[in-house]
N, C-alpha and C positions, 0 to 999 in steps of 0.2 A: 537364554534371552527371556526377558519378562514380556508379558502381554500388557500393553499400555492402555490406560483409559484416559479420557479427556477431563477428568475431574479437576476443576479449578483452572483449566486452560482459558486463554483469551485468543480471539481471532481479530486482529486489527485491520483486516482487509477482506471484505466479501461484498458481493454484488447481488442485487435483487431486482425483481420486476416491480413496477413497470420500467422499461428502458427500451431504447431503439434496438438493442441486441436482445434476442430471446434469452430469458433466464429460467432457471430450474424451479423457482418459486418466488412468491412475493416475500416481503420482509417478515411478515407474521409467520408464514410457513417455515422460513429458514430459521427464525428465532426460536420457534417451538422445537424444532429438530435439535438446535444447538443446546437448548436447556435440557432436553431429554438425554443428551449425551454428556451432560455434566459441565458444560462450559460456564465460565464465570462472567465473561464479557465479550461483546462483539462490537465492531465498528462497521457501519454500513457505508459503502463507497459507491459513488456514481460518477462516471466520466462526464455526466450531463448536468451536474448542478449540486446544490446543497441537499443533503439527505435528512434535514431536520424533520420534515413532515413524515417521512417513512419511519424514522426512529421513534417519533412521538406516538404514532398510532400503534406501532408494534409493542412499545412499552406498556400501553394500556391493556393489551391483550395477553402479554406473556410476563408472568411474574417470575421472580427468582433468577433473573438474568439482566445484567447491565447492558443496555442497548444504546450505543452512541452514534451520533451523526458526524459527518465531515463534509468538506467541500473540495472540489477539484477545480483548478483555475484554468479551465478551457474557455473557449469563446462563448459557451452557453451561459456563463456568468459574467461575461465581459472581459475574460482573460485575466491578466495580472491586475486585479481590481481590488484595491484596499477596502472600498465601501462594501463589496460583497463579502469580503473576509470578516469585516467588523460585524456585519449582520449575522453571518453564520456563527461566529464565536459567541455573540450575545444570545443566540438560541441554543447553545450547548455543544457546538461542534468541538470535537477533541482532536481532530487531525485536519490540517490544511495541506493539500497536495499541490505541488507545482504542476504546470500543464502536462497532460498525458497525450490524448489523441491529437491535440492541436500543437504539440511541441514541435519545433523545427527538427529536433533530433528524431522524433517519431516519424515525421514525414520523410526524412532522409532514409530511414530504415525500411519503411513499408510502402513508400511511393506516393502516399496521400494521407491527408487527415481523415479520421473517422474509419479507419480500417486496420485490421491486424493481418491482412494478407490472405484471408480465406473467407469464403462466402458467408459462413454462419455469423461472422462478426464484422460486418460492414454496414455502415450507416448510409443507406441509399441516397438520402437527400443531400449528403455532403458532396456528391458528385457535382452538384450545381455550383459549389464553392471551391472547386478543386484548384483554382488558381490563387487562392489565398496563401500568403506566406505563413510559415510556421511561427509560433511564439517562442521567444527566447528571453531569458532573464538578464542577458548581457547587452550592453551598448558600448561599442569600442573596447571590448574586452573587460569592461567593469560592470559591476552589479547595478542595475537600474534603480533609480530613486524609489519607484513604487514598490519594488521588491524589498528594499530595505524597510519601507513602511509596513509591508505585510509581515516581515519577520518580527518587527517590533510589536505588532498587534498580537501575533502568536505568543510571544514571550510574556506580554502583559496578562494573557489569559492562561498561562502555564499549559498551553496546548502543545501538540506535536507538529513539527514542520517536516513534511515528507517531500522527497525530491521528484516524485513522479517519473516522467520519461525524459528528463533532461539529459544532455550529453555530459560526459565526464568533465569537460572543461567548465561547464556551468556548475556542476556539483562542487568542484574545487573552489570556485569563487563564492558560492553560497555558504559552504562550510567555513571558509576563511572569515566571512562576515559574522556568522553565528559564533565562532570562536572569539572574535574581537569584542563581542558584547557578552561573552561568557554564558551563552544560552545552550543548555545541554540536551534538550529534547529534539534532536535532529535524527531523522530516520531515512536511510538510503533505501529507496524502494527497489525491491527485487533486483539486486545487482546482477543476478544470473540470467535475467531475461534479455531478449534482443535489444531492448532499451532499458538500462544503459550499457549492458554487456561489459561489465568490469572484469578484469582479470584477477587472478589470485594476488598478484603483486600490487595491483591497484587497490583492492580492498584492504590489503595489509597496510598499505601506506595511509589510507583514509582512517583506518582503525586507530592510528596514533593520534588522530584529532578527537578521539573520544565521542564519536557519533555511534549510532546504532544501525544495524543492517537487518533488513526484513527479507528473510528467505521464504519464498512462497511455494507451497506444495504443488500448485497447478503446473509449474514448470517442469515437474518430473512426470506428469501424466502424458498420455499419447498426443494430446493437443494442448499446448504447443510443443512440449517436450524439448526444451532448450538446454536441458542439463540432466545428467544421470544422478542417481543418489550418491554415487561415489564422488562425482564432481561437486555436489552440494556439500558433502562432508568436508571436502578439501577447502571450500570457502569458509565454512564454519570454523575449521581448525585454524585458518589464517587470521580470523578476527578474535576467536575465543568466545566461549559461551556468554561471558559478561557483556558482550556487545551484540549478540544475536537476538533476533525475534523470529519465531516460527508462525507464519500465517498461512491461510489457505489460498487467498485470491480466487476463491471459488464462486459459484453461482451460474456458471455456463450450463446450458441445458444438456450438453453432451458429456458432462462430468458428474460425479456424485454430488450430493448435498455438501456444502462447505465443511460442516463438522465431520462428515465421513471422509472427505478429502484430507482434512487435517489429521484424522486418526491414521489413515493409511500412510500418509507422509511421515509422521513421527515414528510410527512402527517400522517403516522402511529404513529410516535413518538409524534407528536403534539396532536393527538387524545388520546394518552396514558398519556398526561399531561406534556410533555416537552414544556416549554414556547416558543413562537415565537422568542423572543429576544435571547434566548439560541441558537435556530436553526440558526438564522442569524449570531451569533458569530462563531458558529462551521462550517458553510457552506460557509461563506463569509469572515469575518474578519480574522480568524486564517489561513485559507488556503492562503489568499492573502499575509499575513505577511510571511508565509513560502516560497512562490514562489517569493516574491518581486514584486507583481503586484497589 
């Protein structure tokens, strides 16, 4: 087995301080670490809004690394809000995520908005709003008009549409619409996580729709540990390397720096039999295509 480096890799999914959850570092610290490890590009995500300001200031301090922003459509930006999406895209956002902490599917899985079911990742003030219903992209089983408008905005900017914490039924409808307008940059967010918790057969079926699947290293770590490396390899084999993306979803204070998390993740996959050329495709080629870098 080869010892892998991160030279030329991309991480489309990492978190940084400040945030209501404690993070391992701010965006500048995390970006410096990523550059030192040889990464080509990162995308800064926040469940709590647009990360344009974070990415802007980090890019001024860290040369030699593409640092991109994104927006998550939780209530903190008005939910499924086309105006917020238009603003974020105009300021350079490269990924638009559907709802996460506020998604109806997330609330069903974890019992409330703003929590992942353990103390270190709970938004205390959300308890005040615990009776709020969750966000869904569907109305009477069909995609909402504002969601279609959001998809159109993403397509106009050649950005990435990510599914966040939607339920599989919502993902199916969203993918059906993106296929109808022939937009290819659709990313199924961590199918192996508690939300959406897609099976091997379900990801295999979705792979026929020519979407991408983001497999996140965090889910193989002790917290939250929703899947084994063997299980992750099975999902990757089900969709094929040409449809996979390997990200960290790192930034938690109880885990390593995102770049180190990604290194351990890809080395572990390689040790479990995932070929090096597959890893290169999923960590370099596919993310660069999605980001346009």
